[in-house]
N, C-alpha and C positions, 0 to 999 in steps of 0.2 A: 825320613820324616825327619827334624828335628823335634826336640823337646820342645818347640813353642807352639810345632806343628799337631801333637801327639796331642797336647792339652786342650787347643784350638777343633780340634776336631774327637775329639775323647768319649760325646755321647752317640756318634757315629760307629766308631769303633768299639764302642760295646753291644753293639747287636749283631747279634752271629749270621743276620744276613749281611752287612756290611764288613767288620771286623779290619783288621789292618790293612790285608791286601786289597777289599774293596776299597775301602780311601785310597790308597794311592794307586788305584784305577783311576778313580777320580782324578787324583792332581795329574795325572798324564794325559788328561782325555781334552779333548778339545770339539768344544761346542759353537754351532753357527744358530746365530738368531735371532729371524725374519720380522721388523716391527719394535722398537722398541716405546710402543704405544700403552695400554691398558693390558695386554695381554706378558708382550716382551720386559713389560717392568719389573712382573714381582718373581718374573721366568728368570731372569738378566740375577736381582737380587739371592733369591734363592740358590741359584748351580754357584756364583759364586759365594755365599756363605758355605755352602758346601764343599766348596774347595776344589772344582773343575780345576783345571790347570789354565786353562785359554778360553774367553770367550770372544768371537769373535759377532760383531756389534756392526749391523746392517739397518740404515733409515736413512731418508735421502731430506726425509720433514726438518723443520724446529717447533723447540717447544712451542706451543700457543697456551697463552691464559684459558682456555674452555680445555685444555690434559690434565689441567693441574685436579679437576675434578677424579681424576682417579688412576692417573699415567702417574707412581708414586717414586718412579726412580728418578723426577724431575720436578722442582719447587721454584719458587718467584723469581728468583734470583737468578734461572736456568730461562728464563723468556727471552726469546730470539738466538738460542742456543740451537746448535746443530743436537736432535736428539743422541745420538750414540756420542757425544759428547759429555755434556748431561749425565747420560748416564755411567760413562766410564769414572769418572769421578765420584759417581755413589757407589761405583763399584768399589772403587783402592780405596775410599774411607772405610767399608765396610770387609773388606779382606785384600791386603795390599800383598799377596804374594800371587792373585790373580793376572794374568795377562791379558791383557785387552787388545784388538786390529777391530779397528772399524773400517765402515767401508759406507761412503758417503753417494754412492752410487745408485741407479738404479736397476736393478734387477734383474735379470732377463734370461731366456737362454741362449743367452747370446757371451754370455760369461760366467753362467753358475755353474759349468760342468769344472773350470778352471776352482776358482773359491772353493768348491767340494771335496775335490784331491788333498785340501787340508785340513777336515775335520774329523768327523770319527760320528756325529751326529746331529742333526739337523730340526731347529723348534721355529715353526712356523704360526708366529704371529701376526701375519698382515692382515690388511683388511679388504683382498679384490682375488675375487677366483682367476684373471688372468695370471698373477703371480704364485696363485695357490698351485693350479694346475704347472706352471712350468718348474717348479717348484719341482714337485711327485714326481714329474720327468727325470728329473737331473738325479732325482734320488735312486730311481730305477738302478737309469742307465752305472751309477756309481756304487749302488748297492751300499746304500747308508742309511740309515734308522729315521723315519719322520715321526716327530713326535706335532698333531696336527692340534691347535684351537680356535675355539669359535666364540664369542659372546654376543650379543644385543637384549636390549631392551633388558631383559629377568630373566634372559635361558642363555646356555653356555652346552659345550658339546667339547669333547676331547675323545682322541684316537690314535693310536701309533700306525705306522706300516713298515715294516720291515720284511725291503726284499733280501735278505739275507732267509729267510724263513720260507719253505717253496709255498706253504697255504696261506702265506700273510696275503691279501688283497692288496690297492693302493687305493689313493684317493678317485681317480678315473671309475674303478668298481663302485666308488658308493654316492660317486656325482658324472652326471654326465658334463657332457663343455658349454654344451647348446642349450639356450635360453635360463642364465643366469645374470644376476643383475647383484653386483656388491650392493648391502644395505647395511651402510654406516651410521654410529653412534651420532655423528651430524647431522642424520636422517632422521633417526625415529630411539636415541637416546638410548641409556644402560646404567643402569645404578651401579653407583662407583663398584661396592662391595663383590659384585659378579666375577667383573673382570681380575680381582683379588685370588678369588677360589677355584676360577677355573688355569688362570696363570700358573695357579700353586700346583695344579692336580698335571700341570705340563710338566711341571718342573722333578714334581715325582717321578711321572713315568720318566725321566729323561736319566733319571737318577738311578733308575731300577732295568733303563737298557744296556746304559755303560755299566752296573757293576754285577749285571747279570741276575737279579732274583727275581723270586715270586712269579707274577704273571701279568706282563705288560696288555695294556688293553689291545693288542692283534687280530684285528678280524671281530671287534669290539666297539661301540661307539655306544660311548658314556653318554649321557644326555639327563641335565640338570637343569630341574625351575625351579628358580629362586621364590618367587611370587608363592606357590605352593612347596617350599621345602622337598623336594619330590627327586630322588636320583632314580634311571630307570636306565638298562646297558642293554644294548639291540646288539646282535650279531649279524654278519652281513660276508661271504665268502667272497673270492676270488672270483673273477669270469675270465669263463675260460676265451671269451673273444675280446678281451678287452686290448687293443695296443698299447700300450703304457705297461701292459706287466713283461711285456714280451723283449721289453728291453735290457731286464734282472741281468745281470753277469750269471753265468751258470756256475 
């Protein structure tokens, strides 16, 4: 790192859990962020500010006026623009050292494996179950950690799946693929600060996994009730009969 970067990241470097080596690890890391909406916006901005070397931004949608109530990587001038382009502009304004790679095609089981080959970690900020299950399976196959977040109305949740750890469950261990219908903000509403809080927690978990400190939310689901301002964490185990867990590398 040069002198300017040492100053930019000095508050991280002062932390014994990160230090110079941890910050260097962040600058060499590549993270895929799926969805640049309410959750993906704070994830992208905080990981950029933290100095993650490359952010791969995946979203096929464009900025709509109704997004601006909560999707803080976009603004009025971004209306009609691809969300990945709008987010990339904000990222470059925050930290020009961060490289961005933009994906506007729909992600599916047919293209995820190739995309995951070039990243170290995935942040799932999507809003539909089909993509969530596809991401989970691809991360299990590739052995890449997955930080999953969700928020609706006034409730949110975050967890981490890490196939490198033998005891780690996967998304399929927590949720069955049958009987889920994606409840979106356009259907149920969401309080704008909630997605910022959940997205920030996702970014923090991603940094912990990339640097290797603390206890990430592996095998634990953090639930937040904003209406009551209550956090609770529940533990869940790997399902021995899960067909997806068996995909993970030895």
